[in-house]
C-alpha beads as a LAMMPS data file, in Angstrom:
LAMMPS data file: protein, C-alpha beads

168 atoms
167 bonds

1 atom types
1 bond types

-500.0 500.0 xlo xhi
-500.0 500.0 ylo yhi
-500.0 500.0 zlo zhi

Masses

1 110.0

Atoms # bond

1 1 1 -8.753 240.898 -180.750
2 1 1 -12.032 242.147 -179.271
3 1 1 -11.819 245.305 -181.390
4 1 1 -11.586 243.133 -184.495
5 1 1 -14.769 241.116 -183.673
6 1 1 -16.865 243.970 -182.271
7 1 1 -17.885 245.487 -185.665
8 1 1 -18.758 242.035 -187.009
9 1 1 -20.827 241.204 -183.953
10 1 1 -22.669 244.544 -184.192
11 1 1 -23.402 243.970 -187.881
12 1 1 -24.654 240.445 -187.210
13 1 1 -26.958 241.546 -184.380
14 1 1 -28.354 244.388 -186.526
15 1 1 -29.012 241.925 -189.334
16 1 1 -30.806 239.457 -187.030
17 1 1 -33.019 242.188 -185.556
18 1 1 -33.897 243.486 -189.024
19 1 1 -34.787 240.007 -190.268
20 1 1 -36.988 239.202 -187.276
21 1 1 -38.915 242.485 -187.552
22 1 1 -39.289 242.358 -191.342
23 1 1 -40.923 238.922 -191.294
24 1 1 -43.653 239.922 -188.844
25 1 1 -47.131 238.704 -189.742
26 1 1 -49.942 238.145 -187.282
27 1 1 -53.289 236.430 -187.667
28 1 1 -56.492 235.758 -185.785
29 1 1 -59.403 233.500 -186.770
30 1 1 -62.926 234.603 -185.833
31 1 1 -66.330 233.090 -186.634
32 1 1 -67.947 236.036 -188.423
33 1 1 -69.592 236.036 -191.847
34 1 1 -67.141 237.499 -194.368
35 1 1 -69.864 239.694 -195.879
36 1 1 -70.272 241.499 -192.542
37 1 1 -66.623 241.433 -191.489
38 1 1 -65.249 243.021 -194.679
39 1 1 -66.870 246.495 -194.391
40 1 1 -66.186 246.596 -190.641
41 1 1 -62.502 245.768 -191.254
42 1 1 -62.158 248.523 -193.878
43 1 1 -63.810 251.040 -191.526
44 1 1 -61.472 249.892 -188.770
45 1 1 -58.392 250.613 -190.909
46 1 1 -59.616 253.979 -192.216
47 1 1 -61.742 255.444 -189.402
48 1 1 -60.616 253.820 -186.165
49 1 1 -56.884 253.510 -186.866
50 1 1 -56.672 256.687 -189.039
51 1 1 -54.561 254.886 -191.642
52 1 1 -54.334 255.826 -195.316
53 1 1 -55.946 253.169 -197.541
54 1 1 -53.767 252.722 -200.623
55 1 1 -55.703 249.908 -202.290
56 1 1 -58.539 247.553 -201.449
57 1 1 -60.273 244.660 -203.178
58 1 1 -63.399 243.187 -201.618
59 1 1 -63.443 240.115 -203.893
60 1 1 -59.831 239.207 -203.123
61 1 1 -60.272 240.286 -199.500
62 1 1 -57.328 242.598 -198.879
63 1 1 -56.609 246.192 -197.894
64 1 1 -53.225 247.847 -198.405
65 1 1 -52.565 250.767 -196.084
66 1 1 -49.861 253.132 -194.876
67 1 1 -48.944 253.721 -191.251
68 1 1 -47.305 257.055 -190.336
69 1 1 -45.081 256.748 -187.287
70 1 1 -42.058 258.793 -186.198
71 1 1 -42.095 260.754 -189.481
72 1 1 -41.757 257.488 -191.398
73 1 1 -44.249 255.647 -193.595
74 1 1 -44.697 251.899 -193.196
75 1 1 -46.709 249.823 -195.652
76 1 1 -49.115 247.261 -194.306
77 1 1 -51.833 244.884 -195.382
78 1 1 -54.943 243.315 -193.927
79 1 1 -56.270 240.120 -195.489
80 1 1 -59.604 238.423 -194.858
81 1 1 -59.466 234.733 -195.738
82 1 1 -62.682 232.701 -195.647
83 1 1 -61.988 229.193 -194.341
84 1 1 -63.896 226.254 -192.890
85 1 1 -62.997 225.101 -189.387
86 1 1 -64.903 222.446 -187.426
87 1 1 -67.620 222.393 -190.078
88 1 1 -68.362 226.129 -190.063
89 1 1 -67.223 229.151 -192.044
90 1 1 -64.770 231.418 -190.245
91 1 1 -62.634 234.366 -191.314
92 1 1 -58.883 234.494 -190.776
93 1 1 -57.654 238.071 -190.380
94 1 1 -53.982 238.500 -191.294
95 1 1 -52.144 241.778 -190.655
96 1 1 -48.607 242.437 -191.824
97 1 1 -46.770 245.743 -191.368
98 1 1 -43.325 246.118 -192.898
99 1 1 -40.451 246.901 -190.534
100 1 1 -42.646 247.005 -187.434
101 1 1 -42.696 244.563 -184.512
102 1 1 -45.352 241.869 -184.338
103 1 1 -46.800 243.190 -181.063
104 1 1 -48.111 246.184 -183.027
105 1 1 -49.984 243.856 -185.396
106 1 1 -51.333 241.772 -182.495
107 1 1 -52.677 244.893 -180.774
108 1 1 -54.370 245.956 -184.025
109 1 1 -55.997 242.528 -184.325
110 1 1 -57.271 242.786 -180.750
111 1 1 -58.789 246.213 -181.478
112 1 1 -60.326 244.863 -184.695
113 1 1 -61.904 242.001 -182.756
114 1 1 -63.397 244.466 -180.251
115 1 1 -64.823 246.514 -183.132
116 1 1 -66.377 243.429 -184.719
117 1 1 -67.949 242.427 -181.389
118 1 1 -69.350 245.940 -180.980
119 1 1 -70.746 246.260 -184.511
120 1 1 -71.748 242.684 -185.375
121 1 1 -72.010 240.992 -181.986
122 1 1 -70.347 237.893 -180.616
123 1 1 -68.992 235.362 -183.110
124 1 1 -71.245 232.457 -183.939
125 1 1 -70.803 229.565 -181.504
126 1 1 -69.213 226.315 -182.581
127 1 1 -71.707 223.704 -183.770
128 1 1 -72.691 221.098 -181.221
129 1 1 -71.426 217.608 -182.021
130 1 1 -73.940 215.052 -183.236
131 1 1 -75.357 212.860 -180.475
132 1 1 -73.665 209.500 -180.076
133 1 1 -75.517 206.341 -181.034
134 1 1 -77.012 204.562 -178.022
135 1 1 -74.991 201.596 -176.798
136 1 1 -75.995 198.197 -178.102
137 1 1 -78.219 196.215 -175.729
138 1 1 -76.715 192.724 -175.375
139 1 1 -79.528 191.396 -173.168
140 1 1 -81.741 190.511 -176.154
141 1 1 -81.322 187.118 -177.780
142 1 1 -79.581 187.383 -181.144
143 1 1 -81.777 187.307 -184.230
144 1 1 -81.404 184.503 -186.744
145 1 1 -79.087 186.458 -189.002
146 1 1 -76.975 187.959 -186.190
147 1 1 -73.635 186.324 -185.562
148 1 1 -73.402 184.853 -189.066
149 1 1 -70.632 186.182 -191.222
150 1 1 -71.692 188.253 -194.187
151 1 1 -70.905 187.292 -197.729
152 1 1 -71.115 183.921 -199.521
153 1 1 -71.334 180.908 -197.234
154 1 1 -69.525 177.598 -197.963
155 1 1 -71.704 174.874 -199.311
156 1 1 -72.876 172.215 -196.900
157 1 1 -71.415 168.784 -197.667
158 1 1 -73.576 166.400 -199.601
159 1 1 -74.694 163.185 -197.928
160 1 1 -72.318 160.775 -199.666
161 1 1 -71.825 158.375 -196.835
162 1 1 -71.149 158.179 -193.138
163 1 1 -69.592 161.180 -191.412
164 1 1 -65.831 161.179 -191.051
165 1 1 -64.441 161.865 -187.603
166 1 1 -61.058 163.176 -186.727
167 1 1 -60.737 160.905 -183.666
168 1 1 -60.480 157.048 -183.956

Bonds

1 1 1 2
2 1 2 3
3 1 3 4
4 1 4 5
5 1 5 6
6 1 6 7
7 1 7 8
8 1 8 9
9 1 9 10
10 1 10 11
11 1 11 12
12 1 12 13
13 1 13 14
14 1 14 15
15 1 15 16
16 1 16 17
17 1 17 18
18 1 18 19
19 1 19 20
20 1 20 21
21 1 21 22
22 1 22 23
23 1 23 24
24 1 24 25
25 1 25 26
26 1 26 27
27 1 27 28
28 1 28 29
29 1 29 30
30 1 30 31
31 1 31 32
32 1 32 33
33 1 33 34
34 1 34 35
35 1 35 36
36 1 36 37
37 1 37 38
38 1 38 39
39 1 39 40
40 1 40 41
41 1 41 42
42 1 42 43
43 1 43 44
44 1 44 45
45 1 45 46
46 1 46 47
47 1 47 48
48 1 48 49
49 1 49 50
50 1 50 51
51 1 51 52
52 1 52 53
53 1 53 54
54 1 54 55
55 1 55 56
56 1 56 57
57 1 57 58
58 1 58 59
59 1 59 60
60 1 60 61
61 1 61 62
62 1 62 63
63 1 63 64
64 1 64 65
65 1 65 66
66 1 66 67
67 1 67 68
68 1 68 69
69 1 69 70
70 1 70 71
71 1 71 72
72 1 72 73
73 1 73 74
74 1 74 75
75 1 75 76
76 1 76 77
77 1 77 78
78 1 78 79
79 1 79 80
80 1 80 81
81 1 81 82
82 1 82 83
83 1 83 84
84 1 84 85
85 1 85 86
86 1 86 87
87 1 87 88
88 1 88 89
89 1 89 90
90 1 90 91
91 1 91 92
92 1 92 93
93 1 93 94
94 1 94 95
95 1 95 96
96 1 96 97
97 1 97 98
98 1 98 99
99 1 99 100
100 1 100 101
101 1 101 102
102 1 102 103
103 1 103 104
104 1 104 105
105 1 105 106
106 1 106 107
107 1 107 108
108 1 108 109
109 1 109 110
110 1 110 111
111 1 111 112
112 1 112 113
113 1 113 114
114 1 114 115
115 1 115 116
116 1 116 117
117 1 117 118
118 1 118 119
119 1 119 120
120 1 120 121
121 1 121 122
122 1 122 123
123 1 123 124
124 1 124 125
125 1 125 126
126 1 126 127
127 1 127 128
128 1 128 129
129 1 129 130
130 1 130 131
131 1 131 132
132 1 132 133
133 1 133 134
134 1 134 135
135 1 135 136
136 1 136 137
137 1 137 138
138 1 138 139
139 1 139 140
140 1 140 141
141 1 141 142
142 1 142 143
143 1 143 144
144 1 144 145
145 1 145 146
146 1 146 147
147 1 147 148
148 1 148 149
149 1 149 150
150 1 150 151
151 1 151 152
152 1 152 153
153 1 153 154
154 1 154 155
155 1 155 156
156 1 156 157
157 1 157 158
158 1 158 159
159 1 159 160
160 1 160 161
161 1 161 162
162 1 162 163
163 1 163 164
164 1 164 165
165 1 165 166
166 1 166 167
167 1 167 168
């Protein structure tokens, strides 16, 4: 019975490993201007990582490259996506390498971040939040208009006779 299930189990485990590796895609968001980050990212791929650039498009913000490892060629891509986070422009760097584990992409992103820090400097700091309004001082007497509801007010009753009381 075990001999009958062993090939199926091996095929299933191979399939699961292949699926998990094939879907690898890693990203990192850094607060650099895209205009400065783009040329540094292309130099990183070509010069620092010694990868073959297959195609690049600065307007679309992507680089397609080939990674040679163990006498095999793996296709990869690097995307630069300009986004707004916490009221400031940041760049999301996304690396995907076919049939390679995600730790390889994460290490590349870490090296890219070090290169950007070296060439451009530290990322721009997050903007400081606006100062809070000072608390209201309740020790002053209210002005004439304070405490009255806004909007149209009901008309005051006309003097058509003596006031009516609710108690006898």
